[in-house]
C-alpha positions, 0 to 999 in steps of 0.5 A: 499500499503506497503512502497516497493510498494510506492517507486516503484510506485514513481520509475514508475511515475518518470521515466514515467514523465522523459521520457515524457510519459504523453504529449503523451496524448492528452491534450484536454482529460486530467482532470484538477486533472491529470494536477495537480499531474504532477505539484506536480512533478515539479522537474522532467523534460521531457529529452527526447523531441527531440525523437518521442513517441514510442521511448521515451516508449522503453527507459522507459520500458527498464529502468524500468525493466525486466517486463516492458520489457517483456510487451513491447515485447507483446505489440509489436505484438499487431498491433491492437492497436499501429500504425507500428512505435510504434510496431517497436520501442517495438520490439526492446527491448532487455531483458538483465538481469545481473545475481544473485550470484550463491551462492543464486542460490544454495540455491534455488535449493537445497530448491526445491531439498529438498536436498544437489546439490550433492545429485543428480548433479556433477560438477555444474558449478556456472557460468550461461549458461543465465539469463533472466528476469525470471529466471537462467540457470546453466549447470550440470552432472545428477548422476544417468547416467552422462548425461548433464542437465541444471537447470532452477531457478526462480530469486529470489523474482521474483513473488513478483516483478512482482505481485507488478508490475502488480498491478500497471500496472492495476491501470495505466491501469484503470485511462487510461480506464477512461480517454479515455473514452468508445470504445477507441481502446486501451483498456489498461486494456484489454492488461495488463489483457493479460500480467497478464495471460502470465507472470503468466504462466511463473513463472510456471516452473513445468507448462513449464515442462509439456508443453515441454513434451506434445510438445515432445511427439507430434514430437517424430518421426517428425525428424523437431522439438526436445524438450529436455527430462525434467526429471519430477521427479526433475521439481518443480513450481521454479525449472526444469531439462532438457537435455542440447543441443548442438545446433546453435543459429538460428539467428546465419547465419554465423555459420549455413552457415559455417556448410553447412546447407540447409537453404530453407528446414530449412526455409520451415520446420519452415512453416510446423513446425507451421502449423502442431501445430496449426492445427493437435495438436492444441497446439503451441509453442507461444514464438518462438522468435530467442533466444528460437531456435537452430538448430542441428549441426547433418546432416546439409543437413536434418536439424532440429529445437530444442526448448526450453522455452514452457511456453507460448503456445497457442491452438485454438478452432476447429471452430477457426481453421477451420475458419482461414485455409478457410480465408486463403484460401479465400484470396489465391483465392481472395474471399473477399465475403467469407472472411467476411462471415467467420468473421460474421459467426465465431462470431469475429464480429457482425452479423449485420455488413454490410456484402458488407461493410465489403467486400470492407474493406477487398478488399481495404486491400488485393487486392494490396498485389496480385501485389508483387511477392508471395514469398513477401506476407507475411502471418503475415500481412495478418492476421495482416491486415484483424484483423485490418480491423475487429476492425473497425466493433467491432471485439473483437481479443480474446488472442489466435489468438493475441499468433497466429499472433505474432508466425506467424509473428515470424515464418514468420521473422525466416523463410525469414532470413534462406531463403529469397525466401521463398514462404509461399504460395508454402509452407502452401497451400497444407497443408491446403487443405489437411487439410481442405478435411481432416476435411470437406470431405469424410476423415473428415466424416470417422475420426469423425465416427471412434470417435464416433464409441466407444460412440454409440457401448457402447449406441447401447445395450440400444437404443430400451429401448430409443426409447421405453421410448421416444414413451410412454413419447410422448403417455403420453404427447399428452394425457394430451395435448388432455385432457388439451384441452378439458378442455380449450374449455369447460372452453371457453364454460361456459365462454361465455354462462356467458358472455351472459347470464350477458349481456342480463341481463344488457340490460333488467336492463337498458331498465326496467330502462328507462322505469320506469323513462319514466313513462310507465307500471310499470308492464313492467318495473318490468318484466325487471329489475327481468327477469335481476335479475335472468338472472344476477344471473345464468350468474354469477354462470355459470361463470368458475372458474379461472384455470391454463392449 
């Protein structure tokens, strides 16, 4: 452990104790050495005893800095692990980071470009447009075509800081895992590992650029979502250059209303965009918080979204997509038995699960929701509650489902903010029904045949030869099996004959021995014993040899 790591570890411990996070661990499971370690830091007192646990954790993460803030934001979506009070507190974490020196930003940009900034850009603005925990954004004009662009550069040494903090988190999580024992509900090591995957993806800006290019191509002609153009030749691991957009932050309701934006249409389009990304493209933006979404100033009566920051993207398997779609439709139709069956069929819960008990648990969660108007039912919370219920039946929540749940909660909250009367069922149900008919109906069958046609057209000329070869192999296999069976039967016959002779020989020898002991005629005993000996010799010689079949 380096001196820097030791200093950082001390800072984390100090902040943890300063906010009394150690006191949140039940004393009955706290080992003696943990209490002894706490005594070693006797001069650090809990100064926030008046605050509840969730608020203490939020304040501690804010003080520890950007990596912990982003971890808290991610943790706030894991309502299958945390109660609502803690999740709501962590949801209020704000990633406000002061910008770093623009001179350093220039040096880093030039190092990535391997050329002075003036080679590619004019009017480079030293004052950053925005500054976040991972990166900083500057504006400029592209020299080649005069287009306005933004340059996104990673913060200095951010990779080392992130890896150091992740290592500390991982060590703390492993300790906590041992403390809580097997089967604990929190599973801290798993949560930290999920976070490691997410944050390391954000540290690779080239990957973000490639994600943005793919998402842009998926919605080129949609009229509902616009992704800024990426100048791929100027995109690197620590620097990306993209088109500068002019839009209104989606959270700025005053500006949206002032320009006469059709908020109902905008809200419904947000829901449609989510389901299109998930079910049509199987590639969805998994970090769609308000800071990453803008609304175009053009044509406010027919508005479209502008999406930024494609560092975190989600995908689902074909099976996951189908099971999710069926889950939502089964919920809408109040078919709780089908929901329970889907969880078992998908492998999300064990096949040994008592389906009747699981069905009842799902019904207890879902039925009260139908006492509300449809426009008040939360899609995200339906999924959340179903996952939470399934956890009681040993469901292991997979990372892609957590990303989906988080994104759905974002989209739903955004839609209701724009248009409180938004009826997600009215918007989503037709989409899901059409998608399901395309997957399992005649359309789906035709689509699959069309997809497989090139493969089969390539293999069709080989089919007669393949059939002939397989029939020949089958014939040879049957012949060899018959030969083995014949040999086996012959061996069995030999074995039966040998056993018969040996048994008879044993009986004769025993009889001869008895006659001899009872002073019977010697001639009779000699005949029995000698005959028995001959039969034993014949039986022994006729026994089958050991052979493998």
